[in-house]
C-alpha positions in Angstrom: 26.5 87.8 35.7 24.2 84.6 36.1 24.7 82.3 32.7 24.1 79.1 31.6 28.0 78.3 31.0 31.3 80.0 30.7 34.4 79.4 28.9 37.5 78.3 30.4 40.8 78.8 28.9 42.7 75.3 28.6 46.2 77.0 29.2 45.6 79.9 31.5 42.1 78.8 33.1 40.8 82.3 32.8 36.9 82.8 32.2 35.0 84.5 29.8 30.9 84.6 29.2 29.0 82.2 28.2 27.1 84.9 25.9 28.0 86.4 22.0 30.7 84.8 19.7 34.0 83.8 21.1 36.9 81.4 20.0 39.8 81.3 21.5 41.5 83.4 24.9 42.8 86.0 23.3 45.4 86.5 26.4 46.9 83.3 24.9 46.4 83.5 21.8 48.4 86.3 21.5 51.4 84.4 22.8 51.4 81.8 20.0 54.6 80.6 18.4 54.9 79.6 15.0 55.2 76.1 14.4 53.5 74.8 17.4 49.5 74.3 18.3 47.2 76.7 19.4 47.3 78.2 22.8 44.2 79.2 24.3 41.6 76.7 23.3 38.5 77.6 25.5 36.6 74.8 26.9 32.7 75.2 27.8 31.9 74.8 31.4 28.2 74.8 32.8 27.3 76.4 35.8 26.8 73.9 38.8 23.7 75.9 40.1 21.5 74.6 37.6 23.0 70.8 37.5 22.6 70.1 40.7 20.8 67.0 41.5 19.5 66.8 37.6 19.7 62.8 37.1 20.4 61.2 33.6 17.1 60.4 33.0 16.4 64.3 33.2 18.9 65.5 31.0 17.9 62.9 28.3 13.7 63.8 28.3 15.3 67.4 28.0 17.7 66.2 24.8 20.7 66.9 27.0 19.7 70.8 26.6 21.2 71.5 30.4 24.7 70.6 29.2 24.4 72.3 25.9 25.3 75.6 24.6 21.7 76.7 23.3 18.1 77.4 24.3 16.2 75.4 22.4 15.9 72.1 20.8 13.7 73.7 17.9 17.0 75.7 17.1 18.5 72.3 15.6 18.4 71.2 11.7 15.0 69.0 11.5 17.6 66.4 10.0 18.4 63.4 12.2 21.4 64.3 13.5 23.0 61.8 16.5 21.0 59.0 18.1 23.4 56.6 15.8 23.1 52.8 16.0 25.4 50.6 18.4 25.7 47.1 16.7 26.7 44.5 19.2 29.5 42.1 17.6 29.6 38.4 18.2 31.9 36.7 15.6 34.5 38.1 13.4 36.0 35.9 10.4 33.8 32.9 12.0 35.1 33.6 15.4 33.3 34.3 18.1 34.5 37.3 20.4 35.6 36.2 23.8 34.9 40.0 25.1 32.1 42.4 24.2 32.3 44.3 21.0 30.2 47.6 19.8 30.3 49.6 17.2 28.9 53.0 17.3 28.3 54.0 13.1 28.3 57.6 13.3 28.5 57.5 9.3 24.0 57.0 10.0 24.0 60.7 10.2 23.0 62.7 8.1 26.1 64.1 5.9 27.4 60.4 6.7 30.0 61.2 9.0 30.3 62.3 12.9 30.5 65.6 12.4 27.3 66.1 11.7 27.0 66.3 15.5 29.3 69.3 16.0 27.9 71.6 12.9 24.3 70.7 14.3 25.4 72.2 17.5 27.1 75.6 15.5 24.1 75.8 13.3 21.6 76.2 16.0 23.7 78.8 17.9 23.8 80.6 14.8 20.4 80.4 14.1 19.8 81.5 17.6 22.1 84.5 17.6 21.0 85.6 14.1 24.0 84.8 12.5 23.2 83.2 8.5 26.7 82.6 7.1 29.0 80.3 8.6 32.3 79.2 7.4 34.8 76.1 8.2 38.2 74.7 6.6 37.8 71.5 6.0 39.7 68.2 4.6 36.2 67.4 3.6 33.9 65.9 6.3 33.3 68.7 8.4 32.8 70.8 5.4 30.1 68.6 3.8 28.7 68.8 7.3 28.7 72.3 7.5 27.3 72.1 4.4 24.4 70.2 4.8 23.0 71.6 8.0 23.2 75.2 6.2 21.1 73.7 3.8 18.7 72.0 6.1 18.8 75.6 8.4 18.5 78.3 5.2 21.6 79.2 6.0 24.8 80.2 4.3 27.9 78.1 4.3 31.5 79.0 2.7 33.9 76.1 3.2 37.6 76.0 2.6 38.8 73.1 1.5 42.7 71.5 0.1 41.7 71.2 -3.4 43.1 67.6 -3.3 40.4 66.5 -0.6 38.8 63.4 -2.2 35.8 64.2 -5.0 33.5 62.5 -3.1 33.6 64.9 -0.1 33.6 68.2 -2.2 30.8 66.9 -4.3 28.6 66.6 -1.4 29.5 70.5 0.0 28.6 71.8 -3.7 25.3 69.4 -3.9 24.3 71.4 -0.8 24.2 74.7 -2.4 27.9 75.9 -0.5 30.5 78.3 -1.7 33.0 76.1 -2.3 36.8 77.7 -1.9 39.5 75.1 -3.0 43.0 75.8 -1.6 46.2 75.5 -3.5 47.8 74.0 0.1 47.3 71.6 2.6 44.7 71.8 5.1 46.8 74.4 7.5 46.4 77.0 4.9 42.6 76.3 4.2 42.5 77.3 8.1 43.9 79.9 8.3 42.3 81.2 5.0 39.3 81.0 7.0 40.2 82.4 10.0 40.7 85.2 7.9 37.8 85.3 6.0 35.9 85.5 9.3 37.8 88.7 10.4 37.0 90.2 6.8 33.3 89.8 6.6 31.9 88.9 10.0 31.4 85.7 9.3 30.6 82.7 11.8 33.2 80.1 12.0 32.6 76.8 13.3 36.6 75.2 12.9 37.5 72.7 15.1 39.8 73.9 18.0 38.8 77.2 17.0 35.6 77.1 17.8 34.4 75.8 21.0 31.1 74.7 20.8 32.1 72.1 18.0 33.4 69.8 21.4 30.0 70.1 23.1 28.8 68.5 19.5 31.0 66.1 19.5 30.4 65.2 23.4 27.0 63.8 22.7 28.5 60.6 21.9 29.5 59.4 25.1 26.1 60.5 26.7 24.2 58.4 23.9 26.8 55.9 24.7 25.8 55.9 28.3 22.5 55.8 27.7 22.6 52.6 24.7 24.2 50.6 27.5 21.8 51.2 30.1 23.4 53.6 32.2 26.7 51.9 32.3 30.3 52.3 31.2 32.2 50.0 28.5 35.9 49.4 29.5 37.4 50.9 26.1 36.2 53.0 23.2 38.7 52.8 20.3 38.7 56.5 18.7 40.2 57.8 15.4 42.2 60.8 16.4 43.8 63.4 14.1 43.3 67.0 15.4 42.4 65.8 18.4 39.0 67.1 19.0 36.9 64.1 18.6 38.9 62.2 21.4 38.5 65.8 23.3 34.6 65.5 23.1 35.0 62.1 24.0 36.0 62.8 27.0 34.1 66.2 27.9 31.0 64.2 27.8 31.7 62.1 29.9 33.6 64.4 32.2 30.3 66.4 32.3 28.9 63.3 33.6 31.6 63.0 36.5 31.2 66.1 37.3 27.6 65.9 37.8 28.2 62.5 40.1 26.3 60.8 37.5 29.3 58.2 37.2 32.3 57.6 38.7 35.1 56.5 36.5 36.5 57.9 33.3 36.2 55.0 30.7 39.6 54.0 29.2 39.5 55.8 25.6 42.3 54.6 23.2 43.8 57.2 21.1 44.0 55.7 17.6 46.6 57.1 15.1 47.9 56.6 11.7 51.6 55.3 11.6 52.2 58.2 9.1 50.1 60.8 10.9 50.6 60.0 15.1 52.1 63.9 16.1 49.6 63.4 19.2 50.8 60.3 20.1 54.2 61.2 19.2 54.4 64.4 21.4 52.6 62.9 24.4 54.1 64.9 27.9 57.0 66.3 25.4 57.7 70.1 25.5 58.2 71.6 22.9 56.1 70.5 20.2 58.3 68.7 17.2 55.8 67.8 14.5 56.8 65.0 11.1 55.2 65.5 7.8 51.8 63.2 7.5 51.4 60.5 4.9 48.7 58.4 5.2 45.5 57.1 3.1 42.9 58.0 6.4 43.1 62.1 4.9 41.1 63.4 7.5 43.2 62.3 10.0 46.3 63.5 8.4 47.8 66.4 10.6 50.9 67.7 10.8 50.2 70.5 13.8 47.0 69.1 15.6 44.8 72.6 16.4 43.6 70.8 19.5 46.9 68.9 20.6 47.0 70.6 24.1 43.4 69.7 25.3 43.5 66.2 23.8 46.9 65.8 25.5 45.9 66.5 28.7 43.1 64.5 28.8 44.6 61.2 27.8 47.2 62.1 30.4 44.8 63.0 33.4 42.6 60.2 32.8 45.1 57.7 32.0 44.0 57.0 28.2 46.0 54.8 25.8 47.4 55.1 22.4 48.3 52.8 19.4 49.6 53.6 16.0 48.2 51.7 13.1 49.8 51.3 9.6 47.8 52.1 6.2 48.0 48.6 5.5 46.6 47.4 9.0 43.6 50.3 8.1 42.6 49.2 4.9 42.7 45.7 6.3 40.4 46.8 8.9 37.9 48.2 6.6 37.9 45.4 4.4 37.0 43.4 7.9 34.5 45.7 8.7 32.7 45.8 5.5 32.5 41.6 5.0 31.7 40.7 8.4 29.3 43.8 9.8 27.8 45.5 6.3 29.4 48.7 7.3 31.8 50.1 4.5 34.2 52.5 6.5 36.4 55.3 5.3 40.0 54.8 6.3 40.2 57.1 9.1 37.2 55.2 10.6 38.8 52.2 9.9 42.0 53.2 11.9 40.1 53.0 15.0 38.5 49.4 14.1 42.6 48.7 13.3 43.5 49.6 16.7 40.9 47.7 18.1 42.2 44.8 15.9 45.6 45.4 17.6 44.6 45.3 20.9 42.8 41.9 20.2 45.2 39.9 18.5 48.3 41.1 21.0 45.6 39.5 24.1 44.9 42.8 25.7 41.1 43.1 25.9 40.4 40.6 29.1 37.3 38.6 28.6 33.6 39.8 29.2 35.2 43.7 28.9 33.4 46.0 27.1 34.8 47.7 24.2 33.3 49.8 21.6 34.5 51.3 18.5 33.8 54.8 17.5 32.8 54.4 13.4 33.2 58.0 11.6 32.4 58.2 8.1 31.5 56.1 5.5 33.4 54.1 3.3 31.3 55.8 0.5 32.9 59.3 0.9 36.9 58.2 -0.1 35.8 55.1 -2.8 40.2 55.7 -4.0 41.3 54.3 -0.8 40.4 51.0 -1.2 40.7 50.6 -4.9 44.2 48.5 -4.4 42.2 45.8 -2.6 39.7 45.3 -5.1 39.1 43.3 -8.5 36.6 44.1 -10.8 37.0 41.2 -13.3 36.2 41.3 -17.2 32.4 40.9 -17.9 31.7 37.2 -18.8 29.0 35.9 -21.6 25.8 36.3 -21.1 24.9 32.2 -20.7 25.2 30.1 -18.0 27.7 27.7 -18.8 29.6 31.4 -18.8 28.9 32.2 -15.2 28.9 28.5 -14.0 32.8 29.1 -15.2 33.5 32.1 -13.6 31.6 32.1 -10.1 34.5 28.3 -10.0 36.0 28.7 -6.6 34.9 31.9 -6.2 31.3 31.3 -3.9 
């Protein structure tokens, strides 16, 4: 059967037709062992006959539809997803950078996070296939993203979240009109319940590292970066990593361009994890997988058993990616540095990527003239509690100028 794409199992290599709904390789997923990352994650592989001789300009003019798993850009939500700003930063704390630094600000997506890229593609696929209810498990960002995309599309969203998720993210989900299911447990419990609900009610599931189309949405950031850098590649991209899905998406976008012969190398992707949640870095090249309990202020990348570990680790090893761990203190410092120097207020998970960049820069690991991109994945307004310890809101001053002058002495 001639199709636009097929699904290929990352573990056994078996292919499945790119039609209808499929989540994971049935043969591999049946071999799943408890306390190990999921088996049978599928990757979308495009028909090479449809891509032969395609230029990047042609891809871009067609909204990259040739390498996306949907048929019509009109199926996408009418919100402005993607095409987020890429800012060049020359100075930090008054010091000029010898290398080139760019910030890809995905907090400018409609629901203020990178997750909109995946939700938009999943929502479009559902629309093209007559599906009106989509379910997801989330620590907050993916859930609010899906809820927002469904609101724009007239679709129903059901979101399972750990009850401890940040209030701002839960507020978003409810404001978009989704059915919010708080779970007395962690993300893994919410994830498992969402899968059970998918099977019980026949809903379409958006979960990352379960629905293969989410990576296709996330890879669009790589296509944009290549375009925004005038069809050139950065030397390094710093990516915050939890489940391993975003970094897999970044790799997949460039890998598609490699497959088409439009680029000749893979940029160095730096996987940045919080010290208290570094199960991908800790297990890279190791077998069997050994999980440790995660504790970090960056809730969006706090993961015990990364659900896309096998694919993310495979990419890092194949393309010689790099890794670095950062502490919670470094994450909060990075968030403060970003906000005060660039006007971008990033949530802890996004600030982790910048903390990784700062560590590299401080260790003189970035050659002069090298081009470095930091992927900022979400707004700091998503989690205001995280930065409260470094803030000091003073007591009010008397409404008279003398009090104001006294208050401002030494502050400006």
